[in-house]
N, CA and C atoms as a LAMMPS dump frame, in Angstrom:
ITEM: TIMESTEP
0
ITEM: NUMBER OF ATOMS
615
ITEM: BOX BOUNDS ff ff ff
-5.0000000000000000e+02 5.0000000000000000e+02
-5.0000000000000000e+02 5.0000000000000000e+02
-5.0000000000000000e+02 5.0000000000000000e+02
ITEM: ATOMS id mol type element x y z
1 1 1 N 208.58 356.746 -165.884
2 1 2 C 209.789 357.903 -166.027
3 1 3 C 210.282 357.355 -167.712
4 2 1 N 210.475 358.545 -168.407
5 2 2 C 210.716 358.447 -169.514
6 2 3 C 212.254 358.568 -169.793
7 3 1 N 213.215 357.592 -170.389
8 3 2 C 214.454 357.584 -170.399
9 3 3 C 214.785 358.757 -171.454
10 4 1 N 213.914 359.052 -172.325
11 4 2 C 214.578 359.939 -173.475
12 4 3 C 214.688 361.56 -173.048
13 5 1 N 214.39 361.491 -171.641
14 5 2 C 214.647 363.124 -171.152
15 5 3 C 216.135 363.457 -171.058
16 6 1 N 216.702 364.512 -171.403
17 6 2 C 218.186 364.648 -171.245
18 6 3 C 218.32 365.672 -170.081
19 7 1 N 219.694 365.323 -169.218
20 7 2 C 219.926 366.314 -168.471
21 7 3 C 219.265 366.134 -166.985
22 8 1 N 218.816 365.098 -166.516
23 8 2 C 218.215 364.953 -165.327
24 8 3 C 219.419 364.808 -164.269
25 9 1 N 219.348 365.375 -163.271
26 9 2 C 220.324 365.598 -162.353
27 9 3 C 220.9 364.297 -161.984
28 10 1 N 222.192 364.264 -161.62
29 10 2 C 222.995 362.927 -161.657
30 10 3 C 223.329 362.873 -160.106
31 11 1 N 223.88 361.97 -159.645
32 11 2 C 224.144 361.236 -158.642
33 11 3 C 225.554 362.373 -158.156
34 12 1 N 225.228 363.054 -156.958
35 12 2 C 226.147 363.945 -156.439
36 12 3 C 227.449 363.61 -155.815
37 13 1 N 227.583 362.1 -155.807
38 13 2 C 228.808 361.67 -155.134
39 13 3 C 228.546 360.517 -154.183
40 14 1 N 229.569 360.168 -153.761
41 14 2 C 229.386 358.777 -152.726
42 14 3 C 228.514 359.099 -151.623
43 15 1 N 227.629 358.374 -150.914
44 15 2 C 227.128 358.417 -149.907
45 15 3 C 227.598 358.957 -148.773
46 16 1 N 227.262 359.927 -147.997
47 16 2 C 227.841 360.17 -146.565
48 16 3 C 227.108 359.572 -145.596
49 17 1 N 226.042 359.303 -145.418
50 17 2 C 225.025 358.945 -144.257
51 17 3 C 224.355 357.408 -145.044
52 18 1 N 223.931 356.742 -144.005
53 18 2 C 223.163 355.634 -144.277
54 18 3 C 221.639 355.528 -144.189
55 19 1 N 220.987 354.576 -144.837
56 19 2 C 219.372 354.815 -144.648
57 19 3 C 219.204 353.846 -143.272
58 20 1 N 218.518 354.244 -142.317
59 20 2 C 218.339 353.591 -141.078
60 20 3 C 216.896 352.913 -141.063
61 21 1 N 216.909 351.503 -140.497
62 21 2 C 215.701 350.59 -140.367
63 21 3 C 215.007 351.432 -139.462
64 22 1 N 213.583 351.468 -139.295
65 22 2 C 212.897 351.696 -138.17
66 22 3 C 213.193 351.097 -136.781
67 23 1 N 213.916 349.847 -137.13
68 23 2 C 214.019 349.06 -135.481
69 23 3 C 215.346 349.582 -135.086
70 24 1 N 215.996 350.089 -135.754
71 24 2 C 217.382 350.829 -135.2
72 24 3 C 217.237 352.209 -134.532
73 25 1 N 215.842 352.809 -134.598
74 25 2 C 215.758 354.068 -134.054
75 25 3 C 215.631 354.315 -132.68
76 26 1 N 216.118 355.443 -131.829
77 26 2 C 215.878 355.622 -130.545
78 26 3 C 214.707 356.302 -130.446
79 27 1 N 214.019 356.354 -129.258
80 27 2 C 212.52 356.911 -129.343
81 27 3 C 212.506 358.297 -129.847
82 28 1 N 213.362 359.209 -129.551
83 28 2 C 212.624 360.586 -130.372
84 28 3 C 212.694 360.53 -131.736
85 29 1 N 214.035 359.679 -132.327
86 29 2 C 213.956 359.466 -134.015
87 29 3 C 212.484 358.453 -134.514
88 30 1 N 212.388 357.571 -133.299
89 30 2 C 211.159 356.697 -133.798
90 30 3 C 209.791 357.592 -133.692
91 31 1 N 209.813 358.293 -132.874
92 31 2 C 208.562 359.31 -132.786
93 31 3 C 208.206 359.875 -134.317
94 32 1 N 209.543 360.928 -134.596
95 32 2 C 209.593 361.553 -135.848
96 32 3 C 209.136 360.469 -136.888
97 33 1 N 209.872 359.366 -137.073
98 33 2 C 209.736 358.701 -138.317
99 33 3 C 208.221 358.177 -137.943
100 34 1 N 207.53 357.921 -137.068
101 34 2 C 206.09 357.446 -137.043
102 34 3 C 205.343 358.874 -137.843
103 35 1 N 205.511 360.078 -137.281
104 35 2 C 204.917 361.21 -137.934
105 35 3 C 205.148 361.221 -139.574
106 36 1 N 206.45 361.084 -139.878
107 36 2 C 206.56 361.233 -141.192
108 36 3 C 205.83 360.052 -142.133
109 37 1 N 206.007 358.887 -141.462
110 37 2 C 205.788 357.492 -142.315
111 37 3 C 204.312 357.404 -142.449
112 38 1 N 203.636 357.962 -141.422
113 38 2 C 202.27 357.44 -141.174
114 38 3 C 201.337 358.905 -141.199
115 39 1 N 202.207 359.896 -141.807
116 39 2 C 201.566 361.194 -142.075
117 39 3 C 200.687 361.252 -143.415
118 40 1 N 200.257 362.178 -143.865
119 40 2 C 199.973 362.484 -145.153
120 40 3 C 200.684 362.072 -146.348
121 41 1 N 201.634 362.137 -146.286
122 41 2 C 202.751 361.895 -147.171
123 41 3 C 202.343 360.235 -147.89
124 42 1 N 201.978 359.502 -146.651
125 42 2 C 201.876 358.046 -146.91
126 42 3 C 200.929 357.65 -148.017
127 43 1 N 199.939 358.659 -148.17
128 43 2 C 198.925 358.236 -149.289
129 43 3 C 199.443 358.499 -150.778
130 44 1 N 200.627 359.129 -150.757
131 44 2 C 201.267 359.515 -152.225
132 44 3 C 202.596 358.801 -152.375
133 45 1 N 202.878 357.65 -151.561
134 45 2 C 203.988 356.979 -151.715
135 45 3 C 204.057 356.279 -153.041
136 46 1 N 202.924 355.945 -153.792
137 46 2 C 203.089 355.582 -155.137
138 46 3 C 204.032 356.573 -155.872
139 47 1 N 203.459 357.789 -155.71
140 47 2 C 204.047 359.171 -156.624
141 47 3 C 205.245 359.542 -156.166
142 48 1 N 205.273 360.031 -155.037
143 48 2 C 206.679 360.57 -154.39
144 48 3 C 207.142 359.434 -153.204
145 49 1 N 208.236 358.924 -153.578
146 49 2 C 208.843 357.747 -152.903
147 49 3 C 209.041 358.483 -151.359
148 50 1 N 208.621 357.702 -150.253
149 50 2 C 208.785 357.88 -148.739
150 50 3 C 209.716 357.169 -148.442
151 51 1 N 209.501 356.024 -148.397
152 51 2 C 210.146 354.836 -147.812
153 51 3 C 210.737 353.657 -148.898
154 52 1 N 211.827 352.843 -148.663
155 52 2 C 212.315 351.824 -149.141
156 52 3 C 211.522 350.624 -148.819
157 53 1 N 211.541 349.435 -149.443
158 53 2 C 210.743 348.229 -149.204
159 53 3 C 211.015 347.703 -147.601
160 54 1 N 211.958 348.061 -147.312
161 54 2 C 212.227 347.923 -145.449
162 54 3 C 211.757 348.995 -144.723
163 55 1 N 211.211 349.868 -145.414
164 55 2 C 210.586 350.778 -144.185
165 55 3 C 211.636 352.038 -143.991
166 56 1 N 212.714 352.016 -144.617
167 56 2 C 213.788 353.094 -144.432
168 56 3 C 213.213 354.301 -144.915
169 57 1 N 213.272 355.51 -144.32
170 57 2 C 213.047 356.678 -144.77
171 57 3 C 213.994 357.248 -145.96
172 58 1 N 213.423 357.563 -147.197
173 58 2 C 214.419 357.752 -148.389
174 58 3 C 214.642 359.589 -148.381
175 59 1 N 215.609 359.96 -149.133
176 59 2 C 216.077 361.271 -149.152
177 59 3 C 216.104 362.144 -147.878
178 60 1 N 215.249 363.281 -147.872
179 60 2 C 215.216 364.221 -147.264
180 60 3 C 214.594 363.82 -145.891
181 61 1 N 213.807 362.929 -146.109
182 61 2 C 212.828 362.351 -144.809
183 61 3 C 213.831 361.776 -143.748
184 62 1 N 214.881 360.937 -144.572
185 62 2 C 215.637 360.276 -143.403
186 62 3 C 216.691 361.072 -143.002
187 63 1 N 217.235 362.195 -143.557
188 63 2 C 218.079 363.353 -142.888
189 63 3 C 217.225 363.882 -141.688
190 64 1 N 216.172 364.009 -142.125
191 64 2 C 215.309 364.914 -140.802
192 64 3 C 215.4 364.063 -139.486
193 65 1 N 215.886 362.715 -139.507
194 65 2 C 216.004 362 -138.335
195 65 3 C 217.349 362.324 -137.685
196 66 1 N 218.337 363.099 -138.195
197 66 2 C 219.714 363.343 -137.654
198 66 3 C 219.549 364.12 -136.33
199 67 1 N 218.729 365.351 -136.569
200 67 2 C 218.309 366.257 -135.365
201 67 3 C 216.795 366.247 -135.455
202 68 1 N 216.233 365.293 -134.557
203 68 2 C 214.712 365.082 -134.277
204 68 3 C 213.954 366.313 -133.967
205 69 1 N 214.503 367.07 -133.383
206 69 2 C 213.647 368.433 -132.785
207 69 3 C 213.439 369.482 -134.116
208 70 1 N 214.879 369.641 -134.74
209 70 2 C 214.517 370.359 -135.952
210 70 3 C 214.05 369.668 -137.113
211 71 1 N 214.278 368.124 -137.284
212 71 2 C 213.692 367.477 -138.329
213 71 3 C 212.142 367.683 -138.252
214 72 1 N 211.602 367.77 -136.98
215 72 2 C 210.33 367.611 -136.823
216 72 3 C 209.448 368.882 -137.323
217 73 1 N 210.07 370.085 -137.068
218 73 2 C 209.686 371.195 -137.657
219 73 3 C 209.791 371.298 -139.05
220 74 1 N 210.799 370.953 -139.768
221 74 2 C 211.042 370.765 -141.188
222 74 3 C 210.041 369.955 -141.696
223 75 1 N 209.455 368.759 -141.302
224 75 2 C 208.754 367.982 -141.854
225 75 3 C 207.494 368.69 -141.917
226 76 1 N 206.998 369.403 -140.647
227 76 2 C 205.643 369.911 -140.894
228 76 3 C 205.509 370.78 -141.553
229 77 1 N 206.683 371.649 -141.912
230 77 2 C 206.779 372.882 -142.907
231 77 3 C 206.337 372.165 -144.341
232 78 1 N 207.154 371.237 -144.637
233 78 2 C 207.063 370.34 -145.807
234 78 3 C 205.682 369.804 -146.096
235 79 1 N 205.178 369.42 -145.069
236 79 2 C 203.657 369.011 -145.227
237 79 3 C 202.759 370.025 -145.626
238 80 1 N 202.993 371.068 -144.959
239 80 2 C 202.108 372.407 -144.898
240 80 3 C 202.176 372.711 -146.407
241 81 1 N 203.373 372.572 -147.018
242 81 2 C 203.633 373.113 -148.443
243 81 3 C 203.209 372.262 -149.598
244 82 1 N 203.366 370.99 -149.108
245 82 2 C 202.852 369.896 -149.998
246 82 3 C 201.231 369.803 -150.424
247 83 1 N 200.464 369.945 -149.118
248 83 2 C 198.979 369.746 -149.011
249 83 3 C 198.476 370.994 -148.848
250 84 1 N 198.865 372.097 -148.989
251 84 2 C 197.825 373.342 -149.169
252 84 3 C 197.273 373.276 -150.336
253 85 1 N 196.09 374.081 -150.296
254 85 2 C 195.138 374.162 -151.406
255 85 3 C 195.363 375.61 -151.96
256 86 1 N 196.282 376.514 -151.523
257 86 2 C 196.422 377.816 -152.393
258 86 3 C 197.022 377.512 -153.846
259 87 1 N 198.211 376.884 -153.808
260 87 2 C 198.758 376.618 -155.003
261 87 3 C 198.146 375.356 -155.835
262 88 1 N 197.849 375.291 -157.282
263 88 2 C 197.195 374.323 -157.989
264 88 3 C 198.434 373.119 -157.988
265 89 1 N 198.177 371.868 -158.097
266 89 2 C 198.909 370.964 -157.992
267 89 3 C 200.137 371.025 -159.027
268 90 1 N 199.736 371.365 -160.571
269 90 2 C 200.475 371.529 -161.451
270 90 3 C 201.672 372.778 -161.085
271 91 1 N 200.833 373.721 -160.269
272 91 2 C 201.872 374.758 -160.452
273 91 3 C 203.044 374.475 -159.406
274 92 1 N 202.481 373.917 -158.09
275 92 2 C 203.601 373.398 -157.225
276 92 3 C 204.453 372.602 -157.93
277 93 1 N 204.135 371.503 -158.866
278 93 2 C 205.086 370.466 -158.997
279 93 3 C 206.135 371.207 -160.095
280 94 1 N 205.511 372.008 -160.75
281 94 2 C 206.54 372.634 -161.812
282 94 3 C 207.552 373.534 -161.093
283 95 1 N 207.08 374.247 -160.075
284 95 2 C 208.052 374.77 -159.023
285 95 3 C 209.015 374.069 -158.603
286 96 1 N 208.739 372.87 -158.036
287 96 2 C 209.445 372.052 -157.575
288 96 3 C 210.639 371.415 -158.3
289 97 1 N 210.154 371.183 -159.555
290 97 2 C 211.077 370.466 -160.551
291 97 3 C 211.87 371.445 -161.193
292 98 1 N 211.605 373.193 -161.183
293 98 2 C 212.418 373.913 -161.663
294 98 3 C 213.684 374.253 -160.491
295 99 1 N 213.371 374.118 -159.008
296 99 2 C 214.16 374.235 -158.17
297 99 3 C 215.22 372.968 -158.22
298 100 1 N 214.603 371.805 -158.436
299 100 2 C 215.46 370.757 -158.584
300 100 3 C 216.31 370.759 -159.666
301 101 1 N 216.101 371.032 -160.81
302 101 2 C 216.674 371.328 -162.331
303 101 3 C 217.855 372.576 -161.954
304 102 1 N 217.452 373.472 -161.003
305 102 2 C 218.255 374.362 -160.749
306 102 3 C 219.632 373.934 -160.17
307 103 1 N 219.191 373.342 -158.846
308 103 2 C 220.103 372.817 -157.84
309 103 3 C 220.688 371.61 -158.268
310 104 1 N 220.174 370.953 -159.275
311 104 2 C 220.682 369.596 -159.78
312 104 3 C 220.674 368.702 -158.514
313 105 1 N 219.462 368.483 -158.194
314 105 2 C 219.11 367.904 -156.705
315 105 3 C 218.455 366.511 -157.513
316 106 1 N 219.116 365.392 -157.502
317 106 2 C 218.647 364.026 -158.155
318 106 3 C 217.45 363.596 -157.516
319 107 1 N 217.636 363.52 -156.153
320 107 2 C 216.381 362.978 -155.333
321 107 3 C 215.146 363.872 -155.93
322 108 1 N 215.309 364.924 -155.663
323 108 2 C 214.248 365.663 -155.737
324 108 3 C 213.577 365.687 -157.026
325 109 1 N 214.312 365.681 -158.061
326 109 2 C 213.916 365.627 -159.433
327 109 3 C 213.289 364.018 -159.769
328 110 1 N 213.901 363.044 -159.256
329 110 2 C 213.12 361.721 -159.446
330 110 3 C 212.069 361.627 -158.392
331 111 1 N 211.92 362.215 -157.431
332 111 2 C 210.692 362.211 -156.485
333 111 3 C 209.63 362.761 -157.321
334 112 1 N 209.753 363.878 -157.869
335 112 2 C 208.524 364.681 -158.339
336 112 3 C 208.352 364.676 -159.889
337 113 1 N 209.299 363.858 -160.561
338 113 2 C 208.833 363.789 -161.888
339 113 3 C 207.38 362.918 -162.181
340 114 1 N 207.522 361.987 -161.612
341 114 2 C 206.316 361.071 -161.711
342 114 3 C 204.933 362.089 -161.17
343 115 1 N 205.081 362.62 -159.972
344 115 2 C 203.986 363.565 -159.515
345 115 3 C 203.59 364.58 -160.566
346 116 1 N 204.509 365.19 -161.298
347 116 2 C 204.387 366.374 -162.314
348 116 3 C 203.664 365.565 -163.437
349 117 1 N 203.908 364.351 -163.921
350 117 2 C 203.11 363.422 -165.001
351 117 3 C 201.752 363.358 -164.496
352 118 1 N 201.375 362.902 -163.177
353 118 2 C 200.286 362.86 -162.901
354 118 3 C 199.496 364.19 -162.611
355 119 1 N 200.292 365.218 -162.707
356 119 2 C 199.39 366.542 -162.583
357 119 3 C 199.183 366.931 -164.196
358 120 1 N 199.607 366.283 -164.996
359 120 2 C 199.164 366.485 -166.877
360 120 3 C 200.673 367.17 -167.025
361 121 1 N 201.743 367.326 -166.523
362 121 2 C 202.745 368.007 -167.231
363 121 3 C 203.538 367.155 -168.155
364 122 1 N 203.66 367.395 -169.268
365 122 2 C 204.298 366.766 -170.722
366 122 3 C 205.724 366.448 -170.513
367 123 1 N 206.107 365.436 -171.563
368 123 2 C 207.78 365.113 -171.586
369 123 3 C 208.217 366.474 -172.093
370 124 1 N 207.952 367.241 -173.126
371 124 2 C 208.397 368.433 -173.677
372 124 3 C 208.396 369.272 -172.868
373 125 1 N 207.554 369.841 -171.731
374 125 2 C 207.514 370.62 -170.628
375 125 3 C 208.538 370.33 -169.716
376 126 1 N 208.565 369.021 -169.158
377 126 2 C 209.585 368.546 -168.629
378 126 3 C 211.08 368.697 -168.913
379 127 1 N 211.137 368.461 -170.146
380 127 2 C 212.302 368.647 -170.771
381 127 3 C 212.844 370.068 -170.675
382 128 1 N 211.936 370.898 -170.923
383 128 2 C 212.183 372.488 -171.127
384 128 3 C 212.776 372.984 -169.529
385 129 1 N 212.06 372.286 -168.767
386 129 2 C 212.328 372.457 -167.274
387 129 3 C 214.234 372.292 -167.198
388 130 1 N 214.39 371.205 -167.696
389 130 2 C 215.663 370.564 -167.442
390 130 3 C 216.731 371.275 -168.436
391 131 1 N 216.209 372.125 -169.327
392 131 2 C 216.803 372.788 -170.22
393 131 3 C 217.197 374.22 -169.603
394 132 1 N 216.425 374.53 -168.629
395 132 2 C 216.271 376.124 -167.867
396 132 3 C 215.469 376.895 -168.911
397 133 1 N 214.495 376.431 -169.721
398 133 2 C 213.766 377.141 -170.644
399 133 3 C 212.057 377.402 -169.889
400 134 1 N 211.749 378.021 -170.517
401 134 2 C 210.051 378.321 -170.333
402 134 3 C 209.289 377.09 -171.163
403 135 1 N 208.523 376.359 -170.36
404 135 2 C 207.825 375.319 -171.014
405 135 3 C 206.701 375.849 -171.686
406 136 1 N 206.418 375.356 -173.116
407 136 2 C 205.316 375.831 -173.887
408 136 3 C 203.905 375.095 -173.389
409 137 1 N 202.804 375.863 -173.42
410 137 2 C 201.65 375.397 -172.935
411 137 3 C 201.143 375.458 -171.792
412 138 1 N 201.86 376.536 -171.069
413 138 2 C 201.582 376.882 -169.751
414 138 3 C 200.412 377.887 -169.632
415 139 1 N 199.471 377.864 -168.479
416 139 2 C 198.81 379.04 -168.204
417 139 3 C 199.443 379.94 -168.073
418 140 1 N 198.891 381.117 -167.866
419 140 2 C 199.564 382.581 -167.4
420 140 3 C 199.939 382.362 -165.991
421 141 1 N 199.067 382.021 -165.163
422 141 2 C 199.524 381.848 -163.835
423 141 3 C 200.848 380.899 -163.508
424 142 1 N 200.781 379.599 -164.358
425 142 2 C 201.696 378.885 -164.092
426 142 3 C 203.118 379.461 -164.663
427 143 1 N 202.71 380.378 -165.591
428 143 2 C 204.269 380.854 -166.348
429 143 3 C 204.806 382.116 -165.274
430 144 1 N 203.83 382.786 -164.763
431 144 2 C 204.239 383.717 -163.924
432 144 3 C 204.905 383.192 -162.357
433 145 1 N 204.39 381.814 -161.902
434 145 2 C 204.931 381.448 -161.086
435 145 3 C 206.16 380.79 -161.091
436 146 1 N 206.485 380.056 -162.328
437 146 2 C 207.917 379.82 -162.753
438 146 3 C 208.731 381.011 -162.944
439 147 1 N 208.318 382.282 -163.527
440 147 2 C 209.237 383.309 -163.318
441 147 3 C 209.721 383.798 -162.335
442 148 1 N 208.553 383.696 -160.923
443 148 2 C 208.943 384.09 -159.5
444 148 3 C 209.884 383.358 -159.17
445 149 1 N 209.827 381.737 -159.381
446 149 2 C 211.017 380.815 -158.748
447 149 3 C 212.315 381.239 -159.44
448 150 1 N 212.037 381.508 -160.903
449 150 2 C 213.506 381.489 -161.406
450 150 3 C 214.206 383.059 -160.556
451 151 1 N 213.512 383.833 -160.684
452 151 2 C 213.997 385.056 -160.228
453 151 3 C 214.681 384.878 -158.678
454 152 1 N 213.773 384.098 -157.985
455 152 2 C 214.334 384.087 -156.31
456 152 3 C 215.686 383.305 -156.478
457 153 1 N 215.672 382.142 -157.512
458 153 2 C 216.503 381.27 -157.554
459 153 3 C 217.881 382.195 -157.955
460 154 1 N 217.56 382.983 -158.852
461 154 2 C 218.811 383.399 -159.202
462 154 3 C 219.294 384.73 -158.494
463 155 1 N 218.453 385.427 -157.933
464 155 2 C 218.522 386.766 -157.012
465 155 3 C 218.438 386.89 -155.746
466 156 1 N 217.725 385.765 -155.362
467 156 2 C 217.224 385.85 -153.804
468 156 3 C 216.208 386.668 -153.47
469 157 1 N 215.647 387.277 -154.585
470 157 2 C 214.429 388.4 -154.137
471 157 3 C 213.544 388.695 -155.659
472 158 1 N 212.798 389.32 -155.386
473 158 2 C 211.72 389.671 -156.654
474 158 3 C 211.841 391.158 -156.776
475 159 1 N 212.538 391.493 -158.26
476 159 2 C 212.671 393.027 -158.457
477 159 3 C 211.181 393.457 -158.327
478 160 1 N 211.119 394.792 -158.158
479 160 2 C 209.662 395.768 -158.139
480 160 3 C 208.856 395.12 -159.359
481 161 1 N 209.419 395.171 -160.61
482 161 2 C 208.283 394.973 -161.592
483 161 3 C 207.982 393.397 -161.452
484 162 1 N 208.687 392.323 -161.071
485 162 2 C 208.295 390.95 -160.921
486 162 3 C 207.406 390.722 -159.932
487 163 1 N 207.426 391.743 -158.772
488 163 2 C 206.698 391.649 -157.54
489 163 3 C 205.04 392.155 -158.215
490 164 1 N 205.046 393.222 -158.646
491 164 2 C 203.735 393.747 -158.974
492 164 3 C 203.192 392.637 -160.057
493 165 1 N 203.844 392.19 -161.034
494 165 2 C 202.885 391.249 -161.861
495 165 3 C 202.668 389.982 -161.127
496 166 1 N 203.609 389.473 -160.441
497 166 2 C 203.383 388.454 -159.489
498 166 3 C 202.113 388.51 -158.555
499 167 1 N 202.12 389.655 -157.867
500 167 2 C 200.913 390.149 -157.25
501 167 3 C 199.635 390.052 -157.905
502 168 1 N 199.769 390.539 -158.911
503 168 2 C 198.461 390.964 -159.847
504 168 3 C 197.819 389.771 -160.462
505 169 1 N 198.939 388.907 -160.725
506 169 2 C 198.407 387.683 -161.576
507 169 3 C 198.403 386.412 -160.574
508 170 1 N 198.775 386.622 -159.401
509 170 2 C 198.726 385.315 -158.543
510 170 3 C 198.016 385.597 -157.027
511 171 1 N 198.292 386.975 -156.735
512 171 2 C 197.602 387.056 -155.604
513 171 3 C 198.849 387.193 -154.513
514 172 1 N 198.836 388.024 -153.3
515 172 2 C 199.919 388.312 -152.18
516 172 3 C 200.09 386.661 -151.704
517 173 1 N 198.906 385.909 -151.403
518 173 2 C 199.015 384.712 -150.62
519 173 3 C 199.892 383.815 -151.515
520 174 1 N 199.172 383.33 -152.668
521 174 2 C 200.178 382.509 -153.713
522 174 3 C 201.72 382.944 -153.691
523 175 1 N 202.046 384.394 -153.722
524 175 2 C 203.443 384.617 -154.13
525 175 3 C 204.183 384.518 -152.63
526 176 1 N 203.241 384.597 -151.578
527 176 2 C 204.109 384.133 -149.933
528 176 3 C 204.293 382.547 -150.042
529 177 1 N 203.384 381.672 -150.676
530 177 2 C 203.599 380.357 -150.581
531 177 3 C 204.463 379.792 -151.448
532 178 1 N 204.725 380.584 -152.633
533 178 2 C 205.785 380.416 -153.637
534 178 3 C 207.353 380.667 -152.904
535 179 1 N 207.279 381.696 -152.357
536 179 2 C 208.711 382.051 -151.663
537 179 3 C 208.96 380.952 -150.298
538 180 1 N 208.08 380.386 -149.676
539 180 2 C 208.297 379.74 -148.508
540 180 3 C 208.772 378.319 -149.561
541 181 1 N 207.978 377.964 -150.564
542 181 2 C 208.195 376.851 -151.335
543 181 3 C 209.661 376.673 -151.596
544 182 1 N 209.898 377.869 -152.419
545 182 2 C 211.453 377.785 -152.892
546 182 3 C 212.466 377.707 -151.584
547 183 1 N 212.465 378.417 -150.827
548 183 2 C 213.181 378.279 -149.739
549 183 3 C 213.05 377.109 -148.875
550 184 1 N 212.191 375.964 -148.749
551 184 2 C 212.218 374.954 -148.311
552 184 3 C 212.781 373.922 -149.237
553 185 1 N 212.605 373.948 -150.408
554 185 2 C 213.046 373.054 -151.366
555 185 3 C 214.837 373.379 -151.707
556 186 1 N 215.051 374.618 -151.637
557 186 2 C 216.609 374.805 -151.518
558 186 3 C 217.195 374.244 -150.517
559 187 1 N 216.357 374.364 -149.125
560 187 2 C 217.003 373.791 -148.084
561 187 3 C 217.305 372.221 -148.106
562 188 1 N 216.103 371.64 -148.817
563 188 2 C 216.213 370.195 -148.963
564 188 3 C 217.19 369.759 -149.79
565 189 1 N 217.455 370.637 -150.972
566 189 2 C 218.695 370.465 -151.828
567 189 3 C 219.872 370.466 -151.152
568 190 1 N 220.039 371.328 -150.41
569 190 2 C 221.494 371.671 -149.682
570 190 3 C 221.507 370.463 -148.567
571 191 1 N 220.715 370.068 -148.001
572 191 2 C 220.842 369.03 -147.142
573 191 3 C 221.17 367.804 -147.912
574 192 1 N 220.425 367.557 -149.158
575 192 2 C 220.765 366.279 -149.894
576 192 3 C 222.296 366.191 -150.437
577 193 1 N 222.507 367.458 -150.663
578 193 2 C 224.171 367.565 -151.5
579 193 3 C 224.999 367.525 -150.279
580 194 1 N 224.896 367.976 -149.326
581 194 2 C 225.478 367.618 -148.022
582 194 3 C 225.685 366.377 -147.481
583 195 1 N 224.696 365.698 -147.489
584 195 2 C 224.764 364.343 -146.616
585 195 3 C 224.601 363.319 -147.435
586 196 1 N 224.117 363.577 -148.748
587 196 2 C 224.265 362.402 -149.844
588 196 3 C 223.775 361.216 -149.559
589 197 1 N 222.35 361.176 -149.154
590 197 2 C 221.888 359.891 -148.449
591 197 3 C 221.778 358.994 -149.764
592 198 1 N 221.959 357.828 -149.573
593 198 2 C 221.899 356.897 -150.774
594 198 3 C 220.328 356.682 -151.248
595 199 1 N 220.214 356.541 -152.715
596 199 2 C 218.935 356.501 -153.025
597 199 3 C 218.056 355.117 -152.875
598 200 1 N 218.804 354.044 -152.494
599 200 2 C 218.169 352.926 -152.034
600 200 3 C 219.25 352.07 -151.011
601 201 1 N 218.768 351.439 -150.304
602 201 2 C 219.611 350.773 -149.116
603 201 3 C 221.072 350.25 -149.703
604 202 1 N 220.46 349.63 -150.925
605 202 2 C 221.814 348.511 -151.642
606 202 3 C 222.57 349.65 -152.001
607 203 1 N 222.679 351.121 -152.066
608 203 2 C 223.662 351.747 -152.454
609 203 3 C 224.493 352.356 -151.341
610 204 1 N 224.329 351.859 -149.96
611 204 2 C 224.804 352.53 -148.82
612 204 3 C 226.211 352.138 -148.927
613 205 1 N 226.895 353.344 -148.237
614 205 2 C 228.349 353.113 -148.095
615 205 3 C 228.892 352.076 -147.073
């Protein structure tokens, strides 16, 4: 992480929930924990943090345990969006960070900054996202995707001109994935802002 970046989302406030150790979980929560911790996200733990050193689920993943039945559906949607092959990795990470910057979601920004770097996104491009600007050096499809994300965040929809441009440059399926991705990460940002899970167990209330 580059400490020279300005304007990263900050701490939303004191934690309202605690991180739960796997040994503390009831059967339904333990089952969901296993699905998340042992699923495909596990292989990306070094890039996007999933658990702390004691195995506690971090960020939105821990919040999914609050209501296991709903949490199971949420995590399945997240896994589908994260590992789909429709959007290129760079495009997906750019979109996620644009959402994180817009919503001032600290965990989502910190969780995906390294993933973005691994996908080849530079410090200058990251700073542009934090500043609410269009990063330079983007491919046309990446810029189109970012413009879709920004319009959805600002207006909750695409106007006719934006839709035609997006469909022409990206294809209908990619536009659909971006729409679901924006909805999913906005939902996570809302949950994180509401429950304020600590970034680490040492920060617990």
